C-alpha positions as CSV (number, residue, x, y, z in Angstrom):
1,M,-16.3,14.6,-31.7
2,T,-16.7,11.7,-29.2
3,I,-14.8,11.3,-26.0
4,E,-13.0,8.3,-27.9
5,A,-11.7,9.9,-30.4
6,A,-10.5,13.2,-28.7
7,T,-6.9,13.7,-27.7
8,R,-7.0,14.0,-23.8
9,Q,-4.3,15.4,-21.3
10,F,-5.0,13.7,-17.9
11,A,-3.1,14.8,-15.2
12,L,-2.2,12.1,-12.2
13,V,-0.2,12.2,-9.0
14,A,0.9,9.2,-6.8
15,G,2.8,9.6,-3.8
16,E,4.8,6.4,-3.1
17,A,5.3,2.8,-4.3
18,S,2.1,1.1,-3.5
19,G,0.4,4.4,-5.4
20,D,2.5,3.8,-8.5
21,L,1.4,0.6,-8.7
22,L,-2.3,1.3,-8.7
23,A,-1.8,4.3,-11.2
24,G,0.0,2.2,-13.2
25,L,-2.8,-0.4,-13.9
26,L,-5.3,2.5,-13.8
27,L,-3.2,3.8,-16.9
28,D,-3.8,0.6,-18.8
29,G,-7.1,1.1,-18.6
30,L,-6.9,4.5,-19.4
31,Q,-4.5,4.3,-22.3
32,A,-7.1,1.1,-24.1
33,R,-9.8,3.8,-23.9
34,W,-7.6,6.7,-25.1
35,P,-4.8,5.4,-27.4
36,D,-3.4,9.4,-27.7
37,L,-3.7,10.1,-24.0
38,K,-1.3,12.2,-22.6
39,A,-0.7,11.5,-18.9
40,V,1.5,14.5,-17.1
41,G,1.9,15.0,-12.8
42,I,3.9,13.2,-10.2
43,G,4.8,9.2,-10.7
44,G,7.3,6.3,-10.2
45,P,8.7,3.7,-12.4
46,Q,5.6,1.8,-13.0
47,M,3.9,5.2,-14.4
48,L,6.7,6.2,-16.0
49,S,7.0,2.6,-18.3
50,R,3.4,3.8,-19.4
51,G,5.2,6.9,-20.9
52,F,4.3,8.9,-18.0
53,E,5.7,12.5,-17.9
54,T,6.6,13.3,-14.3
55,W,7.5,16.5,-13.2
56,W,8.8,16.2,-9.8
57,P,10.2,12.6,-8.3
58,Q,8.2,10.5,-6.7
59,E,10.2,10.7,-3.8
60,K,9.7,14.0,-2.6
61,L,6.1,12.9,-1.4
62,A,6.6,9.6,-0.2
63,V,7.0,10.8,3.8
64,R,5.1,9.3,6.3
65,G,4.0,10.2,10.0
66,Y,3.0,13.1,11.7
67,I,6.9,14.5,12.9
68,E,8.2,13.3,9.4
69,V,5.9,15.4,7.4
70,L,6.6,18.2,9.7
71,R,10.1,18.0,8.8
72,H,9.3,18.1,5.1
73,Y,6.5,19.8,5.1
74,A,7.7,23.2,3.4
75,E,9.3,21.3,0.6
76,I,6.0,19.4,0.0
77,A,3.4,22.4,0.3
78,G,5.8,24.0,-2.3
79,I,5.3,21.4,-4.7
80,R,1.9,21.3,-4.2
81,R,1.5,25.3,-4.6
82,Q,3.4,24.7,-8.0
83,L,1.4,22.0,-9.2
84,R,-1.7,23.5,-8.6
85,A,-0.8,26.7,-10.7
86,R,0.4,24.3,-13.6
87,L,-2.3,22.3,-13.8
88,I,-4.8,25.3,-13.1
89,D,-3.0,27.1,-16.4
90,E,-2.7,23.9,-18.2
91,R,-6.4,23.0,-18.0
92,P,-6.1,19.2,-18.4
93,D,-9.5,17.2,-18.9
94,I,-9.2,15.4,-15.3
95,F,-6.9,15.2,-12.6
96,I,-7.0,11.9,-10.7
97,G,-5.0,11.7,-7.5
98,V,-3.9,8.1,-6.7
99,D,-4.2,7.7,-3.3
100,A,-1.4,10.1,-0.8
101,P,-4.7,12.0,0.7
102,D,-3.1,14.3,2.6
103,F,-1.4,15.4,-0.5
104,N,-4.0,15.2,-3.0
105,L,-7.3,15.7,-1.5
106,D,-6.5,19.6,-1.0
107,L,-4.6,20.0,-4.5
108,E,-7.9,18.3,-5.7
109,A,-10.2,20.6,-3.9
110,G,-8.1,23.6,-5.5
111,L,-8.6,22.4,-8.8
112,R,-11.7,21.2,-8.7
113,A,-12.8,25.2,-7.8
114,S,-11.2,26.1,-10.8
115,G,-13.6,24.0,-12.7
116,I,-11.2,21.3,-13.1
117,K,-12.7,17.6,-12.9
118,T,-11.2,15.7,-10.4
119,A,-11.1,12.1,-9.3
120,H,-9.7,10.1,-6.6
121,F,-8.5,6.6,-6.4
122,V,-8.7,5.0,-3.0
123,C,-11.3,6.0,-0.4
124,P,-9.5,7.5,2.0
125,S,-10.0,5.3,5.1
126,I,-12.8,7.1,6.8
127,W,-13.9,3.8,7.9
128,A,-10.9,3.0,10.4
129,W,-9.8,6.3,11.2
130,R,-9.5,9.8,11.0
131,P,-13.3,10.5,9.8
132,E,-13.0,14.2,9.3
133,R,-11.7,13.5,5.8
134,V,-14.8,12.9,4.6
135,V,-15.8,16.3,4.3
136,K,-12.8,17.2,2.8
137,L,-13.2,14.0,0.3
138,R,-16.4,15.9,-0.9
139,A,-15.2,18.8,-1.3
140,A,-12.4,17.7,-3.6
141,A,-13.4,14.6,-5.6
142,D,-16.0,14.5,-8.3
143,H,-15.8,10.8,-8.0
144,V,-13.9,8.3,-5.6
145,L,-12.3,4.9,-7.4
146,C,-12.9,2.5,-4.4
147,I,-10.6,-0.7,-4.0
148,F,-12.9,-2.2,-1.4
149,P,-16.4,-3.3,-2.4
150,F,-18.1,-1.7,0.8
151,E,-16.5,1.7,0.1
152,P,-19.6,3.2,-2.0
153,E,-22.3,2.5,-0.1
154,L,-20.6,4.4,2.6
155,L,-19.9,7.5,0.6
156,A,-23.1,7.4,-0.9
157,K,-24.4,8.1,2.8
158,H,-22.4,11.7,2.6
159,G,-23.5,12.8,-1.1
160,I,-20.0,11.3,-2.9
161,D,-20.4,9.5,-6.0
162,A,-18.6,6.4,-6.2
163,T,-17.7,2.9,-8.0
164,Y,-16.2,-0.2,-6.9
165,V,-13.0,-1.2,-9.4
166,G,-11.8,-4.2,-7.2
167,H,-8.5,-4.4,-5.7
168,P,-5.3,-4.4,-8.7
169,L,-3.6,-6.4,-5.9
170,A,-6.4,-9.3,-6.6
171,K,-5.2,-9.3,-10.4
172,V,-1.5,-9.4,-9.9
173,I,-1.1,-12.0,-7.1
174,P,-2.3,-16.0,-8.4
175,M,-4.9,-17.4,-6.7
176,V,-2.5,-20.5,-6.2
177,P,0.9,-19.4,-5.3
178,D,3.9,-21.2,-6.7
179,R,6.1,-21.9,-2.8
180,A,8.1,-24.5,-4.5
181,G,8.9,-22.6,-7.6
182,A,9.6,-19.2,-5.2
183,R,12.0,-20.9,-2.6
184,A,14.1,-22.6,-6.1
185,A,14.2,-19.2,-7.7
186,L,15.7,-17.6,-4.0
187,G,17.9,-20.8,-3.5
188,L,16.1,-21.2,-0.6
189,D,15.8,-25.0,1.2
190,A,12.7,-26.5,0.0
191,D,12.2,-28.0,3.1
192,A,13.2,-25.8,5.9
193,A,10.4,-23.2,7.5
194,V,10.9,-19.7,6.2
195,V,9.8,-17.2,7.6
196,A,9.6,-13.6,5.9
197,L,10.5,-10.2,7.9
198,L,9.1,-6.9,6.0
199,P,9.6,-4.0,8.5
200,G,8.3,-1.8,5.6
201,S,9.6,0.3,2.2
202,R,10.1,3.7,3.7
203,R,13.4,4.7,5.9
204,S,11.6,5.7,8.8
205,E,9.3,2.6,9.1
206,V,12.9,0.7,8.6
207,R,14.4,2.5,11.6
208,H,11.4,2.0,13.7
209,I,10.6,-1.7,13.0
210,A,13.5,-3.2,11.8
211,P,15.5,-3.8,14.7
212,R,12.6,-5.2,16.5
213,F,11.9,-7.5,13.6
214,F,15.5,-8.6,13.6
215,A,15.7,-9.0,17.1
216,A,12.8,-11.2,17.1
217,A,14.3,-13.2,14.3
218,A,17.4,-13.5,17.0
219,L,15.3,-15.0,19.5
220,M,13.3,-17.4,17.0
221,R,16.7,-19.0,15.7
222,K,17.2,-19.8,18.9
223,V,14.4,-21.9,19.6
224,R,14.5,-23.0,16.0
225,P,17.9,-23.1,14.2
226,S,16.5,-24.4,10.9
227,L,14.4,-21.6,10.5
228,Q,15.4,-19.3,7.2
229,F,15.0,-15.7,7.2
230,I,14.3,-13.4,4.0
231,V,14.1,-9.6,3.8
232,P,13.1,-7.9,0.8
233,V,15.3,-4.9,0.6
234,L,14.8,-1.9,-1.7
235,P,18.3,-0.7,-3.2
236,T,18.3,3.0,-1.3
237,L,17.5,1.0,1.8
238,R,20.1,-2.0,1.6
239,A,23.2,0.1,3.7
240,E,21.1,0.7,6.5
241,V,19.0,-3.0,6.6
242,E,22.8,-4.6,6.7
243,Q,24.3,-2.1,9.5
244,L,20.9,-2.9,11.3
245,L,21.2,-6.6,10.8
246,Q,25.2,-6.4,12.3
247,A,23.6,-4.3,15.2
248,S,21.3,-7.3,16.1
249,G,23.8,-10.1,15.7
250,M,21.7,-11.4,12.1
251,A,24.1,-10.7,10.0
252,G,24.7,-13.5,7.6
253,Q,21.9,-15.5,9.0
254,V,19.0,-13.3,7.1
255,M,18.9,-13.5,3.1
256,L,18.6,-10.0,1.6
257,L,16.3,-9.8,-1.4
258,H,16.5,-7.1,-4.1
259,G,13.3,-5.5,-3.5
260,Q,11.4,-9.2,-4.5
261,S,8.4,-8.5,-1.9
262,H,6.2,-11.0,-3.7
263,A,8.6,-13.6,-4.2
264,A,9.3,-13.3,-0.4
265,L,5.6,-13.8,0.5
266,A,5.3,-16.9,-1.9
267,A,8.2,-18.5,-0.5
268,C,7.7,-17.9,2.7
269,D,5.6,-19.9,5.8
270,V,4.6,-17.2,7.6
271,T,5.7,-13.9,7.6
272,L,6.3,-11.0,10.2
273,I,5.1,-7.7,8.6
274,A,4.8,-4.1,8.7
275,S,0.8,-2.9,8.9
276,G,0.1,-1.5,5.6
277,T,-0.6,-2.5,1.9
278,A,1.9,-5.5,2.2
279,T,-0.7,-7.2,4.9
280,L,-3.2,-7.1,1.9
281,E,-0.5,-8.8,-0.1
282,A,-0.1,-11.5,2.4
283,A,-3.3,-12.3,2.6
284,L,-3.9,-12.5,-1.5
285,F,-0.6,-14.9,-0.9
286,K,-2.7,-17.0,1.5
287,R,0.2,-16.5,3.9
288,P,-0.5,-16.1,7.7
289,M,1.2,-13.6,9.2
290,V,1.8,-11.2,12.7
291,I,1.2,-7.4,11.6
292,S,3.1,-5.3,14.3
293,Y,4.0,-1.2,13.6
294,H,6.0,0.7,15.4
295,M,6.6,4.6,15.0
296,N,7.6,7.8,17.0
297,S,5.5,7.9,19.8
298,L,4.2,11.3,19.6
299,T,3.1,10.5,16.3
300,W,1.6,7.4,17.8
301,N,-0.2,9.3,20.3
302,L,-1.3,12.2,18.4
303,I,-2.7,10.4,15.4
304,M,-3.6,6.6,16.0
305,R,-4.6,6.1,19.6
306,H,-7.0,9.4,19.2
307,K,-8.8,8.5,16.0
308,Q,-8.6,5.1,15.4
309,L,-12.0,3.8,14.5
310,Q,-11.8,0.3,14.4
311,P,-10.2,-2.3,16.6
312,W,-8.4,-3.0,13.9
313,V,-4.9,-1.8,12.1
314,G,-4.3,-3.9,9.4
315,L,-6.0,-4.7,6.2
316,P,-7.2,-8.3,6.2
317,N,-8.7,-7.8,9.8
318,I,-10.4,-4.9,8.9
319,L,-11.8,-6.6,5.8
320,A,-12.7,-9.4,7.9
321,G,-14.2,-7.5,10.6
322,E,-12.2,-9.7,13.2
323,F,-8.7,-10.7,14.2
324,L,-7.8,-13.5,12.0
325,V,-4.1,-12.6,12.3
326,P,-2.4,-11.1,15.3
327,E,-1.5,-7.9,15.5
328,V,1.3,-6.5,18.0
329,L,1.8,-2.7,17.9
330,Q,3.9,0.3,19.3
331,D,4.5,-0.5,22.6
332,R,3.4,-4.3,22.8
333,A,5.9,-5.0,20.0
334,T,8.6,-6.0,21.7
335,P,11.2,-8.6,19.8
336,Q,10.0,-11.2,22.4
337,A,6.0,-10.7,21.7
338,L,7.0,-10.9,17.8
339,A,8.8,-14.1,18.1
340,K,6.4,-15.8,19.9
341,A,3.1,-14.8,17.7
342,T,5.2,-15.7,14.9
343,L,6.7,-19.1,16.0
344,D,3.1,-20.0,16.8
345,W,1.9,-19.7,13.7
346,L,4.4,-22.7,12.8
347,D,2.9,-24.7,15.3
348,A,-0.8,-24.5,14.0
349,P,-1.0,-26.4,10.5
350,E,-4.9,-26.4,11.0
351,K,-4.9,-22.9,11.7
352,I,-3.4,-21.9,8.6
353,H,-5.9,-24.1,6.9
354,A,-8.6,-22.1,8.0
355,L,-6.8,-19.2,7.5
356,Q,-6.2,-19.6,3.6
357,Q,-10.0,-20.4,3.0
358,R,-11.2,-17.2,4.5
359,F,-7.6,-15.4,2.2
360,C,-8.9,-17.4,-0.6
361,A,-12.5,-16.2,-0.3
362,M,-11.3,-12.7,0.0
363,H,-9.3,-12.8,-2.9
364,T,-12.0,-13.8,-4.8
365,E,-14.2,-11.0,-3.9
366,L,-11.4,-8.4,-4.5
367,L,-11.2,-9.8,-8.3
368,R,-12.4,-7.4,-10.6
369,D,-11.4,-5.8,-14.2
370,T,-10.0,-2.7,-12.5
371,P,-8.7,-0.9,-15.3
372,T,-11.6,-1.3,-17.6
373,L,-13.8,0.0,-14.2
374,C,-11.6,2.8,-14.2
375,A,-11.6,3.6,-17.4
376,D,-15.6,3.3,-17.6
377,A,-16.0,5.4,-14.2
378,I,-13.7,8.1,-15.6
379,Q,-15.6,8.5,-18.8
380,K,-18.9,9.0,-17.1
381,V,-17.0,11.9,-15.0
382,L,-15.8,13.2,-18.6
383,E,-19.4,13.0,-20.1
384,G,-20.9,14.3,-16.5
């Protein structure tokens, strides 16, 4: 019987919202190749909408930061032990860990040692920080699906098989975003300048970053009273965000969106944004940005300051190999500094035009048929 005709069971784990999006597109390719595929493990709404069977809520794994992970370590480690035991007992055709390397790499290594084929979707950022992960990755994955074009060559130097599959977001986000349409849909003034504030999608991020962003917005409003501010908010965080706005004096002066981060990026003139995948989304929307981040100081000192390999943390800057957009991080992320850096973009139309040209080239390079390329790579692993 050929692989195409066989009934397959694939196991996947996606630990947070960005991984859920990636895994959803991965499943599109896998289900097109194997229509009777059964997919199980841990996933979110994008995966569930494609018939995925999740054994634990994805939110159990959506914890970020050294100190924050320590608080939840026992529960997360227990889930991983139970999942490993169940998968070894059920013997799926392949296990695919989608991002979440702190959870998935150890799981993959255990499954691979038991004879289960493994793949990892999204190369850990060994080129940016924590280079020791390359050793773990080599032990964990039979194959790595890479979302950036320079990664397979880097992994080959370490004896790791990999395939560049493009970045799924490059296909989701239009090459020419409809700013006017997004503003009309959100009920924004078509002519006034719009600033999108994106302080992150995790509770810990919102607590550390949102107060600084809202204080910066208050300063910007004093300089430019006509500015419109929008904030995409997950429903589970809305009450907390409303409290932070009240504390900052910005309640009623900021439009809270029900999620809709893509609509916010399409509509805005500039975004003040937390470092992470959202910065790449902003680049694909061709929007100027100020990248910021703030976390528990012990986490920052233990991990970021001592394990960072490049001078950039924002994905647009890493891909460009230069500071295309400013990064205002940790102790430097004062409301005054954030407000100034954001307002500077509104006074630099020529600089914005040049930036948009760079972002268009970046978008083109990342645009590939990701679902099909993923399925091709997984089929080779299965046949290997």
